[in-house]
PDB file with one MODEL, atoms N, CA, C and O in Angstrom:
MODEL        1
ATOM      1  N   MET A   1     100.745  66.931  51.698  1.00  0.00           N
ATOM      2  CA  MET A   1     102.598  66.470  51.213  1.00  0.00           C
ATOM      3  C   MET A   1     101.326  65.652  50.194  1.00  0.00           C
ATOM      4  O   MET A   1     100.184  65.202  50.284  1.00  0.00           O
ATOM      5  N   ILE A   2     102.495  65.844  49.164  1.00  0.00           N
ATOM      6  CA  ILE A   2     102.042  64.959  47.648  1.00  0.00           C
ATOM      7  C   ILE A   2     103.293  64.634  47.345  1.00  0.00           C
ATOM      8  O   ILE A   2     104.171  65.469  47.130  1.00  0.00           O
ATOM      9  N   HIS A   3     103.476  63.213  47.302  1.00  0.00           N
ATOM     10  CA  HIS A   3     103.432  61.639  46.965  1.00  0.00           C
ATOM     11  C   HIS A   3     103.938  62.400  45.149  1.00  0.00           C
ATOM     12  O   HIS A   3     103.465  63.422  44.653  1.00  0.00           O
ATOM     13  N   TYR A   4     104.748  61.692  44.678  1.00  0.00           N
ATOM     14  CA  TYR A   4     104.572  61.497  43.122  1.00  0.00           C
ATOM     15  C   TYR A   4     105.421  59.595  42.757  1.00  0.00           C
ATOM     16  O   TYR A   4     106.598  59.616  42.397  1.00  0.00           O
ATOM     17  N   LYS A   5     104.940  58.630  42.851  1.00  0.00           N
ATOM     18  CA  LYS A   5     105.218  57.299  42.513  1.00  0.00           C
ATOM     19  C   LYS A   5     104.390  56.816  41.192  1.00  0.00           C
ATOM     20  O   LYS A   5     103.252  57.008  40.764  1.00  0.00           O
ATOM     21  N   HIS A   6     106.057  55.767  40.572  1.00  0.00           N
ATOM     22  CA  HIS A   6     105.064  55.347  39.393  1.00  0.00           C
ATOM     23  C   HIS A   6     104.209  55.989  38.791  1.00  0.00           C
ATOM     24  O   HIS A   6     103.134  55.408  38.643  1.00  0.00           O
ATOM     25  N   GLY A   7     104.359  57.618  38.133  1.00  0.00           N
ATOM     26  CA  GLY A   7     103.748  58.003  37.465  1.00  0.00           C
ATOM     27  C   GLY A   7     102.331  58.802  38.222  1.00  0.00           C
ATOM     28  O   GLY A   7     101.629  59.498  37.489  1.00  0.00           O
ATOM     29  N   VAL A   8     101.993  58.670  39.596  1.00  0.00           N
ATOM     30  CA  VAL A   8     100.660  59.307  39.978  1.00  0.00           C
ATOM     31  C   VAL A   8     100.652  59.267  41.093  1.00  0.00           C
ATOM     32  O   VAL A   8     100.966  58.285  41.765  1.00  0.00           O
ATOM     33  N   LEU A   9     100.190  60.633  41.619  1.00  0.00           N
ATOM     34  CA  LEU A   9      99.870  61.787  42.275  1.00  0.00           C
ATOM     35  C   LEU A   9      99.336  61.005  43.322  1.00  0.00           C
ATOM     36  O   LEU A   9      98.588  60.113  42.922  1.00  0.00           O
ATOM     37  N   GLN A  10      99.480  61.066  44.422  1.00  0.00           N
ATOM     38  CA  GLN A  10      99.438  61.184  45.345  1.00  0.00           C
ATOM     39  C   GLN A  10      99.098  62.037  46.353  1.00  0.00           C
ATOM     40  O   GLN A  10     100.141  62.605  46.676  1.00  0.00           O
ATOM     41  N   ALA A  11      97.937  62.537  47.207  1.00  0.00           N
ATOM     42  CA  ALA A  11      98.757  63.726  47.975  1.00  0.00           C
ATOM     43  C   ALA A  11      97.067  62.854  49.616  1.00  0.00           C
ATOM     44  O   ALA A  11      95.983  62.328  49.869  1.00  0.00           O
ATOM     45  N   LYS A  12      98.457  63.497  50.061  1.00  0.00           N
ATOM     46  CA  LYS A  12      98.088  62.517  52.085  1.00  0.00           C
ATOM     47  C   LYS A  12      97.679  64.011  52.824  1.00  0.00           C
ATOM     48  O   LYS A  12      97.945  65.114  52.346  1.00  0.00           O
ATOM     49  N   LYS A  13      97.214  63.845  53.660  1.00  0.00           N
ATOM     50  CA  LYS A  13      96.883  64.715  54.896  1.00  0.00           C
ATOM     51  C   LYS A  13      96.793  63.946  55.885  1.00  0.00           C
ATOM     52  O   LYS A  13      96.326  62.866  55.524  1.00  0.00           O
ATOM     53  N   ARG A  14      97.127  64.002  57.496  1.00  0.00           N
ATOM     54  CA  ARG A  14      96.773  63.563  58.806  1.00  0.00           C
ATOM     55  C   ARG A  14      96.057  64.228  59.132  1.00  0.00           C
ATOM     56  O   ARG A  14      96.273  65.432  59.270  1.00  0.00           O
ATOM     57  N   LYS A  15      95.154  63.756  59.324  1.00  0.00           N
ATOM     58  CA  LYS A  15      94.579  63.860  60.685  1.00  0.00           C
ATOM     59  C   LYS A  15      94.109  63.506  62.146  1.00  0.00           C
ATOM     60  O   LYS A  15      93.114  62.799  62.308  1.00  0.00           O
ATOM     61  N   GLY A  16      94.819  63.992  63.191  1.00  0.00           N
ATOM     62  CA  GLY A  16      94.710  63.130  64.244  1.00  0.00           C
ATOM     63  C   GLY A  16      96.062  62.404  64.503  1.00  0.00           C
ATOM     64  O   GLY A  16      97.176  62.808  64.835  1.00  0.00           O
ATOM     65  N   THR A  17      95.462  60.999  64.183  1.00  0.00           N
ATOM     66  CA  THR A  17      96.811  59.648  63.722  1.00  0.00           C
ATOM     67  C   THR A  17      96.713  59.101  62.695  1.00  0.00           C
ATOM     68  O   THR A  17      97.545  58.516  62.002  1.00  0.00           O
ATOM     69  N   GLN A  18      95.535  59.310  62.563  1.00  0.00           N
ATOM     70  CA  GLN A  18      94.650  58.786  61.162  1.00  0.00           C
ATOM     71  C   GLN A  18      95.106  59.440  59.475  1.00  0.00           C
ATOM     72  O   GLN A  18      95.051  60.598  59.062  1.00  0.00           O
ATOM     73  N   LEU A  19      95.509  58.295  58.844  1.00  0.00           N
ATOM     74  CA  LEU A  19      96.061  58.943  57.397  1.00  0.00           C
ATOM     75  C   LEU A  19      95.372  59.151  56.436  1.00  0.00           C
ATOM     76  O   LEU A  19      95.599  58.047  55.940  1.00  0.00           O
ATOM     77  N   ILE A  20      94.589  59.698  55.589  1.00  0.00           N
ATOM     78  CA  ILE A  20      93.600  60.438  54.556  1.00  0.00           C
ATOM     79  C   ILE A  20      94.330  60.216  53.533  1.00  0.00           C
ATOM     80  O   ILE A  20      95.464  60.664  53.361  1.00  0.00           O
ATOM     81  N   THR A  21      93.783  59.586  52.877  1.00  0.00           N
ATOM     82  CA  THR A  21      94.121  60.096  51.441  1.00  0.00           C
ATOM     83  C   THR A  21      93.283  60.438  50.541  1.00  0.00           C
ATOM     84  O   THR A  21      92.344  59.727  50.183  1.00  0.00           O
ATOM     85  N   THR A  22      93.538  61.519  50.109  1.00  0.00           N
ATOM     86  CA  THR A  22      92.381  61.902  48.593  1.00  0.00           C
ATOM     87  C   THR A  22      92.666  61.958  47.675  1.00  0.00           C
ATOM     88  O   THR A  22      92.020  62.869  47.158  1.00  0.00           O
ATOM     89  N   ALA A  23      93.718  61.256  46.562  1.00  0.00           N
ATOM     90  CA  ALA A  23      93.719  61.347  45.720  1.00  0.00           C
ATOM     91  C   ALA A  23      94.644  60.706  45.389  1.00  0.00           C
ATOM     92  O   ALA A  23      95.769  60.987  45.802  1.00  0.00           O
ATOM     93  N   PRO A  24      94.408  59.636  44.523  1.00  0.00           N
ATOM     94  CA  PRO A  24      94.024  58.563  43.815  1.00  0.00           C
ATOM     95  C   PRO A  24      93.042  57.334  44.733  1.00  0.00           C
ATOM     96  O   PRO A  24      93.383  56.244  45.192  1.00  0.00           O
ATOM     97  N   GLN A  25      92.746  57.493  44.737  1.00  0.00           N
ATOM     98  CA  GLN A  25      91.914  56.104  45.470  1.00  0.00           C
ATOM     99  C   GLN A  25      92.629  54.149  44.944  1.00  0.00           C
ATOM    100  O   GLN A  25      92.361  53.937  43.761  1.00  0.00           O
ATOM    101  N   TRP A  26      93.279  53.099  45.529  1.00  0.00           N
ATOM    102  CA  TRP A  26      93.555  52.904  45.889  1.00  0.00           C
ATOM    103  C   TRP A  26      92.647  51.123  45.838  1.00  0.00           C
ATOM    104  O   TRP A  26      91.790  50.636  46.574  1.00  0.00           O
ATOM    105  N   LEU A  27      93.361  50.595  44.610  1.00  0.00           N
ATOM    106  CA  LEU A  27      92.672  49.287  45.066  1.00  0.00           C
ATOM    107  C   LEU A  27      93.732  47.938  44.359  1.00  0.00           C
ATOM    108  O   LEU A  27      94.609  47.891  43.496  1.00  0.00           O
ATOM    109  N   THR A  28      92.930  46.754  45.465  1.00  0.00           N
ATOM    110  CA  THR A  28      94.083  45.585  45.447  1.00  0.00           C
ATOM    111  C   THR A  28      94.110  45.126  44.124  1.00  0.00           C
ATOM    112  O   THR A  28      93.502  45.545  43.139  1.00  0.00           O
ATOM    113  N   MET A  29      95.362  43.673  44.316  1.00  0.00           N
ATOM    114  CA  MET A  29      95.037  43.599  42.301  1.00  0.00           C
ATOM    115  C   MET A  29      94.511  42.763  42.429  1.00  0.00           C
ATOM    116  O   MET A  29      94.850  42.070  41.469  1.00  0.00           O
ATOM    117  N   SER A  30      93.178  41.720  43.522  1.00  0.00           N
ATOM    118  CA  SER A  30      92.167  41.420  43.272  1.00  0.00           C
ATOM    119  C   SER A  30      90.641  42.302  42.796  1.00  0.00           C
ATOM    120  O   SER A  30      89.714  42.261  41.988  1.00  0.00           O
ATOM    121  N   GLN A  31      91.062  42.911  43.694  1.00  0.00           N
ATOM    122  CA  GLN A  31      89.825  43.828  43.131  1.00  0.00           C
ATOM    123  C   GLN A  31      90.116  44.878  42.120  1.00  0.00           C
ATOM    124  O   GLN A  31      89.268  45.736  41.876  1.00  0.00           O
ATOM    125  N   PHE A  32      91.138  44.861  41.587  1.00  0.00           N
ATOM    126  CA  PHE A  32      91.370  45.389  39.796  1.00  0.00           C
ATOM    127  C   PHE A  32      91.523  44.239  38.850  1.00  0.00           C
ATOM    128  O   PHE A  32      91.815  44.300  37.656  1.00  0.00           O
ATOM    129  N   ALA A  33      91.274  43.171  39.587  1.00  0.00           N
ATOM    130  CA  ALA A  33      91.226  41.987  38.169  1.00  0.00           C
ATOM    131  C   ALA A  33      89.929  42.154  38.131  1.00  0.00           C
ATOM    132  O   ALA A  33      89.650  42.727  37.077  1.00  0.00           O
ATOM    133  N   THR A  34      88.626  41.850  39.010  1.00  0.00           N
ATOM    134  CA  THR A  34      87.387  42.171  39.450  1.00  0.00           C
ATOM    135  C   THR A  34      86.900  42.876  38.603  1.00  0.00           C
ATOM    136  O   THR A  34      85.991  42.497  37.864  1.00  0.00           O
ATOM    137  N   GLN A  35      87.516  44.219  38.564  1.00  0.00           N
ATOM    138  CA  GLN A  35      86.733  45.248  37.782  1.00  0.00           C
ATOM    139  C   GLN A  35      86.850  45.342  36.576  1.00  0.00           C
ATOM    140  O   GLN A  35      85.940  45.728  35.843  1.00  0.00           O
ATOM    141  N   ALA A  36      88.642  44.807  35.966  1.00  0.00           N
ATOM    142  CA  ALA A  36      88.712  45.269  34.794  1.00  0.00           C
ATOM    143  C   ALA A  36      88.385  43.823  34.197  1.00  0.00           C
ATOM    144  O   ALA A  36      88.585  43.572  33.008  1.00  0.00           O
ATOM    145  N   GLY A  37      87.982  43.093  34.900  1.00  0.00           N
ATOM    146  CA  GLY A  37      87.383  41.810  33.911  1.00  0.00           C
ATOM    147  C   GLY A  37      88.286  40.925  33.499  1.00  0.00           C
ATOM    148  O   GLY A  37      88.106  40.227  32.501  1.00  0.00           O
ATOM    149  N   LEU A  38      89.412  40.872  34.286  1.00  0.00           N
ATOM    150  CA  LEU A  38      90.322  40.283  33.373  1.00  0.00           C
ATOM    151  C   LEU A  38      90.889  39.214  35.044  1.00  0.00           C
ATOM    152  O   LEU A  38      90.440  39.529  36.146  1.00  0.00           O
ATOM    153  N   SER A  39      91.877  38.027  34.866  1.00  0.00           N
ATOM    154  CA  SER A  39      92.381  37.254  35.414  1.00  0.00           C
ATOM    155  C   SER A  39      93.129  37.282  36.360  1.00  0.00           C
ATOM    156  O   SER A  39      94.154  37.487  35.710  1.00  0.00           O
ATOM    157  N   HIS A  40      93.609  37.229  37.809  1.00  0.00           N
ATOM    158  CA  HIS A  40      94.092  37.862  38.384  1.00  0.00           C
ATOM    159  C   HIS A  40      96.354  37.550  38.246  1.00  0.00           C
ATOM    160  O   HIS A  40      97.202  38.252  38.798  1.00  0.00           O
ATOM    161  N   SER A  41      96.608  36.298  37.334  1.00  0.00           N
ATOM    162  CA  SER A  41      97.866  36.308  36.716  1.00  0.00           C
ATOM    163  C   SER A  41      97.972  37.296  35.686  1.00  0.00           C
ATOM    164  O   SER A  41      99.042  37.884  35.527  1.00  0.00           O
ATOM    165  N   LYS A  42      96.676  37.614  34.754  1.00  0.00           N
ATOM    166  CA  LYS A  42      96.852  38.939  33.874  1.00  0.00           C
ATOM    167  C   LYS A  42      97.473  40.003  34.537  1.00  0.00           C
ATOM    168  O   LYS A  42      98.503  40.625  34.279  1.00  0.00           O
ATOM    169  N   VAL A  43      96.507  40.112  35.602  1.00  0.00           N
ATOM    170  CA  VAL A  43      97.167  42.149  36.479  1.00  0.00           C
ATOM    171  C   VAL A  43      98.552  41.906  36.715  1.00  0.00           C
ATOM    172  O   VAL A  43      99.502  42.617  36.385  1.00  0.00           O
ATOM    173  N   LYS A  44      98.558  40.467  37.519  1.00  0.00           N
ATOM    174  CA  LYS A  44     100.356  40.155  38.414  1.00  0.00           C
ATOM    175  C   LYS A  44     100.987  40.501  37.062  1.00  0.00           C
ATOM    176  O   LYS A  44     101.545  41.578  37.270  1.00  0.00           O
ATOM    177  N   ARG A  45     101.276  40.010  35.254  1.00  0.00           N
ATOM    178  CA  ARG A  45     102.009  40.022  34.933  1.00  0.00           C
ATOM    179  C   ARG A  45     101.900  41.048  34.122  1.00  0.00           C
ATOM    180  O   ARG A  45     102.863  41.254  33.384  1.00  0.00           O
ATOM    181  N   MET A  46     100.543  42.099  34.021  1.00  0.00           N
ATOM    182  CA  MET A  46     100.776  43.603  33.149  1.00  0.00           C
ATOM    183  C   MET A  46     101.720  44.782  33.987  1.00  0.00           C
ATOM    184  O   MET A  46     102.283  45.700  33.391  1.00  0.00           O
ATOM    185  N   LYS A  47     101.796  44.548  35.752  1.00  0.00           N
ATOM    186  CA  LYS A  47     102.421  44.584  36.916  1.00  0.00           C
ATOM    187  C   LYS A  47     104.125  44.277  36.768  1.00  0.00           C
ATOM    188  O   LYS A  47     105.121  45.002  36.773  1.00  0.00           O
ATOM    189  N   LEU A  48     103.981  43.379  36.686  1.00  0.00           N
ATOM    190  CA  LEU A  48     105.814  43.502  35.978  1.00  0.00           C
ATOM    191  C   LEU A  48     106.423  43.543  35.242  1.00  0.00           C
ATOM    192  O   LEU A  48     107.643  43.400  35.318  1.00  0.00           O
ATOM    193  N   GLU A  49     105.368  43.891  33.634  1.00  0.00           N
ATOM    194  CA  GLU A  49     106.062  44.117  32.475  1.00  0.00           C
ATOM    195  C   GLU A  49     106.006  45.416  32.792  1.00  0.00           C
ATOM    196  O   GLU A  49     106.397  46.133  31.870  1.00  0.00           O
ATOM    197  N   GLY A  50     105.671  45.973  33.739  1.00  0.00           N
ATOM    198  CA  GLY A  50     105.098  47.536  33.822  1.00  0.00           C
ATOM    199  C   GLY A  50     104.164  48.141  33.139  1.00  0.00           C
ATOM    200  O   GLY A  50     104.352  49.315  32.818  1.00  0.00           O
ATOM    201  N   ASN A  51     103.160  47.584  32.832  1.00  0.00           N
ATOM    202  CA  ASN A  51     102.152  48.186  32.022  1.00  0.00           C
ATOM    203  C   ASN A  51     101.016  49.009  33.164  1.00  0.00           C
ATOM    204  O   ASN A  51     100.548  50.133  32.982  1.00  0.00           O
ATOM    205  N   ILE A  52     100.826  48.378  33.996  1.00  0.00           N
ATOM    206  CA  ILE A  52      99.899  49.554  35.141  1.00  0.00           C
ATOM    207  C   ILE A  52     101.027  50.105  35.937  1.00  0.00           C
ATOM    208  O   ILE A  52     102.131  49.617  36.179  1.00  0.00           O
ATOM    209  N   PRO A  53     100.427  51.372  36.329  1.00  0.00           N
ATOM    210  CA  PRO A  53     100.739  51.758  38.198  1.00  0.00           C
ATOM    211  C   PRO A  53     100.777  51.180  39.363  1.00  0.00           C
ATOM    212  O   PRO A  53      99.696  50.823  39.831  1.00  0.00           O
ATOM    213  N   PHE A  54     101.792  50.978  39.999  1.00  0.00           N
ATOM    214  CA  PHE A  54     101.126  50.230  41.228  1.00  0.00           C
ATOM    215  C   PHE A  54     102.231  50.927  42.337  1.00  0.00           C
ATOM    216  O   PHE A  54     103.373  51.386  42.308  1.00  0.00           O
ATOM    217  N   LEU A  55     101.239  50.725  43.239  1.00  0.00           N
ATOM    218  CA  LEU A  55     102.288  50.957  44.351  1.00  0.00           C
ATOM    219  C   LEU A  55     102.701  49.803  45.346  1.00  0.00           C
ATOM    220  O   LEU A  55     101.969  48.825  45.500  1.00  0.00           O
ATOM    221  N   GLN A  56     103.446  49.896  45.763  1.00  0.00           N
ATOM    222  CA  GLN A  56     103.807  48.250  46.514  1.00  0.00           C
ATOM    223  C   GLN A  56     104.676  48.950  47.700  1.00  0.00           C
ATOM    224  O   GLN A  56     105.255  50.032  47.605  1.00  0.00           O
ATOM    225  N   ASP A  57     104.639  48.105  48.827  1.00  0.00           N
ATOM    226  CA  ASP A  57     104.009  48.370  49.953  1.00  0.00           C
ATOM    227  C   ASP A  57     104.864  46.796  50.524  1.00  0.00           C
ATOM    228  O   ASP A  57     104.199  45.815  50.857  1.00  0.00           O
ATOM    229  N   GLY A  58     105.922  46.802  50.542  1.00  0.00           N
ATOM    230  CA  GLY A  58     106.243  45.026  51.009  1.00  0.00           C
ATOM    231  C   GLY A  58     104.883  43.456  50.204  1.00  0.00           C
ATOM    232  O   GLY A  58     105.231  42.675  49.318  1.00  0.00           O
ATOM    233  N   ARG A  59     104.394  43.458  50.436  1.00  0.00           N
ATOM    234  CA  ARG A  59     103.935  41.979  49.571  1.00  0.00           C
ATOM    235  C   ARG A  59     102.114  42.831  48.992  1.00  0.00           C
ATOM    236  O   ARG A  59     101.303  42.402  48.171  1.00  0.00           O
ATOM    237  N   THR A  60     102.075  43.867  49.688  1.00  0.00           N
ATOM    238  CA  THR A  60     100.725  44.685  49.759  1.00  0.00           C
ATOM    239  C   THR A  60     101.346  45.692  48.134  1.00  0.00           C
ATOM    240  O   THR A  60     102.320  46.314  47.712  1.00  0.00           O
ATOM    241  N   VAL A  61     100.031  45.274  47.765  1.00  0.00           N
ATOM    242  CA  VAL A  61     100.617  46.162  46.056  1.00  0.00           C
ATOM    243  C   VAL A  61      98.960  46.818  46.042  1.00  0.00           C
ATOM    244  O   VAL A  61      98.086  46.202  46.651  1.00  0.00           O
ATOM    245  N   ARG A  62      98.678  47.914  45.409  1.00  0.00           N
ATOM    246  CA  ARG A  62      97.811  48.639  45.574  1.00  0.00           C
ATOM    247  C   ARG A  62      97.995  49.408  43.999  1.00  0.00           C
ATOM    248  O   ARG A  62      99.059  50.024  43.935  1.00  0.00           O
ATOM    249  N   ILE A  63      97.317  49.466  42.978  1.00  0.00           N
ATOM    250  CA  ILE A  63      96.654  50.109  42.158  1.00  0.00           C
ATOM    251  C   ILE A  63      95.752  51.291  42.002  1.00  0.00           C
ATOM    252  O   ILE A  63      94.585  51.097  42.345  1.00  0.00           O
ATOM    253  N   PRO A  64      96.058  52.463  41.558  1.00  0.00           N
ATOM    254  CA  PRO A  64      95.386  53.424  41.341  1.00  0.00           C
ATOM    255  C   PRO A  64      94.170  53.304  40.773  1.00  0.00           C
ATOM    256  O   PRO A  64      94.331  53.041  39.581  1.00  0.00           O
ATOM    257  N   ILE A  65      92.748  53.389  41.131  1.00  0.00           N
ATOM    258  CA  ILE A  65      91.622  53.166  40.761  1.00  0.00           C
ATOM    259  C   ILE A  65      91.929  53.464  39.391  1.00  0.00           C
ATOM    260  O   ILE A  65      91.763  52.476  38.676  1.00  0.00           O
ATOM    261  N   GLN A  66      92.386  54.663  38.675  1.00  0.00           N
ATOM    262  CA  GLN A  66      92.384  55.762  37.572  1.00  0.00           C
ATOM    263  C   GLN A  66      92.748  54.998  36.860  1.00  0.00           C
ATOM    264  O   GLN A  66      92.319  55.442  35.795  1.00  0.00           O
ATOM    265  N   ALA A  67      93.564  53.581  36.505  1.00  0.00           N
ATOM    266  CA  ALA A  67      94.141  52.935  35.801  1.00  0.00           C
ATOM    267  C   ALA A  67      92.349  51.815  34.833  1.00  0.00           C
ATOM    268  O   ALA A  67      92.487  51.176  33.790  1.00  0.00           O
ATOM    269  N   LEU A  68      91.446  51.896  35.339  1.00  0.00           N
ATOM    270  CA  LEU A  68      90.376  51.051  34.608  1.00  0.00           C
ATOM    271  C   LEU A  68      89.811  52.269  33.721  1.00  0.00           C
ATOM    272  O   LEU A  68      88.826  51.864  33.103  1.00  0.00           O
ATOM    273  N   ASP A  69      89.980  53.097  33.550  1.00  0.00           N
ATOM    274  CA  ASP A  69      90.309  54.466  32.157  1.00  0.00           C
ATOM    275  C   ASP A  69      90.835  53.976  31.411  1.00  0.00           C
ATOM    276  O   ASP A  69      91.945  53.588  31.774  1.00  0.00           O
ATOM    277  N   TYR A  70      90.496  53.709  30.146  1.00  0.00           N
ATOM    278  CA  TYR A  70      91.474  52.891  29.538  1.00  0.00           C
ATOM    279  C   TYR A  70      92.474  53.970  28.892  1.00  0.00           C
ATOM    280  O   TYR A  70      93.650  53.854  28.546  1.00  0.00           O
ATOM    281  N   ASP A  71      91.234  55.501  28.837  1.00  0.00           N
ATOM    282  CA  ASP A  71      92.707  56.554  28.105  1.00  0.00           C
ATOM    283  C   ASP A  71      93.373  56.976  28.908  1.00  0.00           C
ATOM    284  O   ASP A  71      94.536  57.275  28.640  1.00  0.00           O
ATOM    285  N   TRP A  72      92.858  57.134  30.142  1.00  0.00           N
ATOM    286  CA  TRP A  72      94.605  57.515  31.417  1.00  0.00           C
ATOM    287  C   TRP A  72      95.101  56.792  31.105  1.00  0.00           C
ATOM    288  O   TRP A  72      95.975  57.030  30.272  1.00  0.00           O
ATOM    289  N   LEU A  73      94.860  55.258  31.612  1.00  0.00           N
ATOM    290  CA  LEU A  73      96.012  54.494  31.032  1.00  0.00           C
ATOM    291  C   LEU A  73      96.820  54.298  30.251  1.00  0.00           C
ATOM    292  O   LEU A  73      98.008  54.208  30.562  1.00  0.00           O
ATOM    293  N   ILE A  74      96.367  54.178  28.995  1.00  0.00           N
ATOM    294  CA  ILE A  74      97.056  55.089  27.725  1.00  0.00           C
ATOM    295  C   ILE A  74      97.774  56.197  27.544  1.00  0.00           C
ATOM    296  O   ILE A  74      98.670  56.310  26.708  1.00  0.00           O
ATOM    297  N   ASN A  75      97.320  57.257  28.503  1.00  0.00           N
ATOM    298  CA  ASN A  75      97.791  58.714  28.668  1.00  0.00           C
ATOM    299  C   ASN A  75      99.461  58.207  29.490  1.00  0.00           C
ATOM    300  O   ASN A  75     100.561  58.690  29.226  1.00  0.00           O
ATOM    301  N   TRP A  76      99.149  57.112  30.510  1.00  0.00           N
ATOM    302  CA  TRP A  76     101.030  56.978  31.458  1.00  0.00           C
ATOM    303  C   TRP A  76     101.414  56.405  31.045  1.00  0.00           C
ATOM    304  O   TRP A  76     102.580  56.411  31.440  1.00  0.00           O
ATOM    305  N   ARG A  77     101.233  55.461  30.090  1.00  0.00           N
ATOM    306  CA  ARG A  77     101.755  54.564  29.613  1.00  0.00           C
ATOM    307  C   ARG A  77     102.962  55.434  28.406  1.00  0.00           C
ATOM    308  O   ARG A  77     104.147  55.130  28.272  1.00  0.00           O
ATOM    309  N   LYS A  78     102.245  56.506  27.682  1.00  0.00           N
ATOM    310  CA  LYS A  78     102.401  57.288  26.901  1.00  0.00           C
ATOM    311  C   LYS A  78     103.854  57.779  28.078  1.00  0.00           C
ATOM    312  O   LYS A  78     105.031  57.510  27.839  1.00  0.00           O
ATOM    313  N   GLN A  79     103.429  58.417  29.129  1.00  0.00           N
ATOM    314  CA  GLN A  79     103.702  59.370  29.904  1.00  0.00           C
ATOM    315  C   GLN A  79     105.189  58.645  30.261  1.00  0.00           C
ATOM    316  O   GLN A  79     106.151  59.340  30.587  1.00  0.00           O
ATOM    317  N   GLN A  80     105.253  57.526  30.187  1.00  0.00           N
ATOM    318  CA  GLN A  80     106.542  56.272  31.224  1.00  0.00           C
ATOM    319  C   GLN A  80     107.544  56.511  30.071  1.00  0.00           C
ATOM    320  O   GLN A  80     108.663  56.991  30.246  1.00  0.00           O
ATOM    321  N   ALA A  81     106.884  56.016  28.505  1.00  0.00           N
ATOM    322  CA  ALA A  81     107.843  55.870  27.494  1.00  0.00           C
ATOM    323  C   ALA A  81     108.880  56.964  27.416  1.00  0.00           C
ATOM    324  O   ALA A  81     110.048  56.717  27.118  1.00  0.00           O
ATOM    325  N   ARG A  82     108.294  58.568  27.776  1.00  0.00           N
ATOM    326  CA  ARG A  82     108.958  59.804  27.669  1.00  0.00           C
ATOM    327  C   ARG A  82     110.765  59.219  28.370  1.00  0.00           C
ATOM    328  O   ARG A  82     111.688  60.029  28.449  1.00  0.00           O
TER     329      ARG A  82
ENDMDL
END
Protein backbone atom coordinates (compact mmCIF):
# COMPACT_ATOMS: atom_id res chain seq x y z
CA MET A 1 0.00 0.00 0.00
CA ILE A 2 1.40 3.42 -0.89
CA HIS A 3 0.31 6.61 0.81
CA TYR A 4 0.98 10.10 -0.51
CA LYS A 5 1.08 12.74 2.22
CA HIS A 6 2.72 16.14 2.21
CA GLY A 7 4.51 15.50 -1.09
CA VAL A 8 6.25 12.34 0.11
CA LEU A 9 5.62 8.76 -0.95
CA GLN A 10 5.32 6.35 1.93
CA ALA A 11 5.22 2.63 1.18
CA LYS A 12 3.90 0.36 3.90
CA LYS A 13 3.67 -3.41 4.21
CA ARG A 14 2.04 -5.45 6.94
CA LYS A 15 3.89 -8.41 8.42
CA GLY A 16 1.79 -10.07 11.08
CA THR A 17 0.73 -7.33 13.45
CA GLN A 18 3.88 -5.27 12.95
CA LEU A 19 3.82 -2.36 10.48
CA ILE A 20 7.02 -2.03 8.46
CA THR A 21 7.72 1.26 6.71
CA THR A 22 10.05 0.66 3.79
CA ALA A 23 10.56 4.25 2.60
CA PRO A 24 11.02 6.97 3.56
CA GLN A 25 12.53 6.82 7.00
CA TRP A 26 11.15 9.38 9.41
CA LEU A 27 12.81 11.58 12.02
CA THR A 28 11.31 13.38 14.98
CA MET A 29 11.58 17.17 15.01
CA SER A 30 14.38 16.97 17.60
CA GLN A 31 16.33 14.40 15.57
CA PHE A 32 15.91 16.50 12.42
CA ALA A 33 17.06 19.66 14.24
CA THR A 34 20.15 17.92 15.59
CA GLN A 35 21.15 16.36 12.27
CA ALA A 36 20.47 19.56 10.30
CA GLY A 37 22.31 21.72 12.85
CA LEU A 38 19.23 23.87 13.52
CA SER A 39 17.42 24.85 16.67
CA HIS A 40 14.16 23.13 17.57
CA SER A 41 12.29 26.46 17.24
CA LYS A 42 13.69 27.00 13.70
CA VAL A 43 12.47 23.55 12.63
CA LYS A 44 9.06 24.25 14.19
CA ARG A 45 8.89 27.57 12.31
CA MET A 46 9.86 25.85 9.03
CA LYS A 47 7.10 23.28 9.61
CA LEU A 48 4.47 25.94 10.31
CA GLU A 49 5.50 27.96 7.23
CA GLY A 50 5.30 24.83 5.05
CA ASN A 51 9.01 24.85 4.16
CA ILE A 52 9.59 21.20 5.09
CA PRO A 53 7.42 18.13 4.53
CA PHE A 54 6.01 16.45 7.62
CA LEU A 55 3.51 13.89 8.79
CA GLN A 56 1.58 14.64 11.96
CA ASP A 57 -0.47 12.18 13.97
CA GLY A 58 -1.86 13.95 17.02
CA ARG A 59 1.09 15.59 18.73
CA THR A 60 3.66 13.37 17.04
CA VAL A 61 5.43 15.07 14.13
CA ARG A 62 7.67 13.14 11.73
CA ILE A 63 9.90 14.59 9.01
CA PRO A 64 11.27 12.40 6.18
CA ILE A 65 14.99 11.81 6.36
CA GLN A 66 15.29 12.95 2.71
CA ALA A 67 14.57 16.52 3.90
CA LEU A 68 18.16 16.62 5.21
CA ASP A 69 19.33 16.62 1.58
CA TYR A 70 19.28 20.24 0.39
CA ASP A 71 18.69 19.40 -3.30
CA TRP A 72 15.80 17.07 -2.44
CA LEU A 73 14.23 19.76 -0.25
CA ILE A 74 14.52 22.43 -2.98
CA ASN A 75 12.86 20.07 -5.50
CA TRP A 76 10.08 19.31 -3.00
CA ARG A 77 9.45 23.04 -2.50
CA LYS A 78 9.26 23.59 -6.27
CA GLN A 79 6.67 20.77 -6.58
CA GLN A 80 4.59 22.32 -3.78
CA ALA A 81 4.59 25.70 -5.54
CA ARG A 82 2.87 24.25 -8.62
